[in-house]
N, C-alpha and C positions, 0 to 999 in steps of 0.2 A: 516933130512928133505930133501925131494926131490921136486924140482919144476917141474910141469907138465903143458903142454898146452892141453886144451880140446876144442873140436869143437862141439858146439851145431848146429844142422841142420839149415843152412841158417843164422847163426850168426857169429860174429867175434870170434877170439881166446879168450879163457878164461884162466886166470892164476889160478892154483891150487897148493896147497902144500900138500904133502903126508908124513905122519909121520909113519914110519914103526917100529913095535916093534922089540925088540932084540931077541924074542923067536917066536915060531909059533903063528900066530895071532889067537885070539879067534873069530874074525870077523871084519867087517867093521863098522866104524862110519863116517858118513858124517855130518859135522856141517854146518847148514844153518844159515847165519847171519841175524842180524836185519837190518831194513831200515837205510841206510846211514852208517853202521858200516863195516869197511874193515876187511878182514880175519886176518890181523896181530894182531888185538885185541884178537883173540882166540888162538893165537900161544902158549902162555904159557900153557893153559889148554890142547890143542891138544898134545903138547909134553909130558905133564904129563900123559895124558890118554894112549898114545902109550906105556909109561912105565908100564902100567897095562895090556899090552898084546893085545891092540886093534890097528888095522890099521886105522888111522884117516886121513880124507881128509877135508881140508878147501878150500874155493874158493871165488872169487869176482864175483858178477853178472856183466854182460856186462855194461860198462860205469863207473865202480867204481873200486877203489883201483888199483891193478895190472892189471885189465882188462879194464882200461881206454883207450880211443882211442889215437892214436899217437898225441902228442902235448898236450894232456890232456883236450882239450876244449870239453864241452858237447853241445855247441851251435849247434842246428840242429841234434844232435845225436838221432837216432831213436831206442827207446826201450820202452816197457811197461811191466806190471807185468806178462803178459802171456809169454813174451820173457824171463823174469827172471826165470819163472817156467821151461821153456825149458832148460835154463842153468843148473838149479838144476837137471833136469832129465838127462842131459848129464854127469854130474859129477857122478850121481848114476850109470849110465851105465858103466862108466870107473871103478869105484870102484868095482862094482859087477863082472865085467870081470876078475878082479885081484884075487878074491876069490869067484868063482861062487857057491861053495857048503856051504859057511859060511853065518851066519846071517848078514844082513846089517841093521843097525839102523840109524835113523836120530836123531840128536840132534838139534832141532830148537829153535833159540832164537828169540822171537817176530815174525817178518815177516817170519823167517825161519820155524816156525810152522804153519803159515797161508797158505803158498803156497803148501805144500804137498797134500792138497785136490784136487789140479788141475793137479797133475802129470799124465803123459801118461803111466808111467812104475811103477805104484803102486805095481804090483805083485813082484817086486824085493826088496821091502821094508819089513822088518820083524817087525818094530815098530817105533814109534815116541815118543821121550822124549821132551816135550814142556816146555820151560823155559821162564817165564814172557811173555807169548803170549796169547793175547785175541783178541776179536773183537775190531777193531779200531773205531766202531761207537761212535760218539762224546758224546752222552748222557751217555755212559758207561765208559768214560775216568775218570781218577782220579780227585777229586774235584778241585785241583789247576789248572790242565790243562784245565778242562772244562770251567773255567772262561775266558780263553783267546783263546780257540781253534777256535771259530767261526770267530774271527778276522784273525786268521791264514788262515783258509780255504776260506773265502770270500774276503779278502783284500790282505794279504801278498803273498799267493801262486799265485793267478791269475795275480797280478800286476808284481811281480818279474819274473815270468816265461815268461810273455809276453814281458817284457823289455829285458830280457837276452837270451831268447831262451832255457833256462833250469832253474832249480831252484837253485839259488846260496846259498844254505844253509850254506856252510862253511863261506862265507863272512858275513852272517846274524847271525851266531852262533846258528843255529838250524838245526837238522837232518843231514845235509851234502849236498853236491852237488848231484842233481838227474836229470836224463833225464826228459824232459818235459812230455813225454808220461807216465812215471812212476808216477810222482807226481800228474798229473791230473787224472789218473785212480785211484790212491790211494785216492784222494779227493772224488771221486764219491763213493768209497767203504765206506769211513768214514762218509759220510752223509746219508748212508742207514741203517735203523735199523737192517737189516740182513747182513750187511757188504758185502763181496764179492758176496755172493749168491743173496742178494737183488739187488745189482747194476748190476749184469751180467745176472741174469735170470735162466731159467730152466736148460739149458745145464750145467751150473756151479753147480747148486744144485745137479744134477744127478752125476756129477763127484765126489763131496764130499761124496755123499751117496754110491758111489761104493767102498770107502775105507773099507778094512777089516782088515788092520793091527792095532794092539793095540796102543792107544794113552794115555800116562800118562802125565798129565799137572800139572806143578808146578806153584802155585800162590804165589808171593812174598808179604808178609804182608805190607811192606812199599814201594811198587812200586809206583813211582811218575807218571807213565803213565797209567798202567793197573789196573783194579779192579777185584775183584772176580766175580761179575756178568759178566764182559766182558770175563773173562777166560771161564766161563761156556757157554757163548754164542758161543764162537769159538768151543769149544768141541762139542756142540750140532750140529754144521754143519756136523761133522763126525758121522752122525746119526746111521750108521750101524756098526761102529767100537766099539770093547770093549774099554772102557775108564775109567779113574779115574782122579779126581782132588785132589791135595794135597796142603796144605798151608805150606809155609815156613815163620817162624817168626825169625827175627834177634836174639831175646832173646834166642831162642833154640840153637843158635850157640855161645851164649855168646858175641855177638858183638852189637854195637850200631846202625849200618846202613848197609843195603844191597842194596835195591833199584833195579831199572830196569836192571842195568848193572853189579851189584856187583858180581853175581855168577861166572863170568869168570875172575875176577881180581886175580892176583897172591896171594893176602893176604888170599884168601879162600882155598888155597891148603891144609891146615891141617884140616880145619873144614867142608867145604862143598864139595870139590871135591871128596873125597871118597864116599860121599852120592850120588853124581851125577853118579859115576861109578856103585854103587849098583842099582840105579834106572834104569840105562841102561840095566844092566844084568837082572833085574827083568822083563823087557818087555817080556822075553821068557816065563814067567809063566802066563802072561795075555792071556787068551784063545782067539785065533783068532775067528772072527765071521764067 
């Protein structure tokens, strides 16, 4: 694994990890992480996937993980979800430059499959494998989350963010520490029936509609956050992309629990990771629009 520093235009340095295969690379995979999840969480899977012949890049969005500001404090740190999309795009640029003739696939976990619709460099992307990623619209949240989420959005997030100058999710045991601009924009998205497109308007709708790379979305049967309707709502934003939605049930794998985060845990190396690799390779057979 090699550490790299990537510079998004106008942004602070980003920390990325590149996992090079021991043989000639089949192509690039850029892993876009979930909200509040640092790149180290994906390291075991990234290392394994590089062993299957892929050049894999993980990264932390500005203000998080290894890309946190000096001293680590997010009080007053300026970043929103458009900035995080710019970070994603910069990582894609660097990965593409390393293997310009090879396919470049995104493996997006939750937020990491929501932001690609906003990318400025969609033409460099050959496909998106979406894992446990759906619209965050609160009415499409999983039932247990839906019972408490309005308290989260209307009380906890505004109050904690105002008091601290950022969202102190680590201290509160929910999501993780987030810049105020990120969490307040995410709040607007999650309160809109059409999520990012509904909250941001026509320009963002057109950006999603411009996507032509294939999108294969995996819905996890026992996901504690996302639902199948929410998965389909997100995929529908990519209205002109070839797409497919596939359900994963823990019983298919012979396990008792998978959930929103389980696909990338080391325990899934034998049963699920080979399937994820097959789905990634299968993006090449989904006909571009």
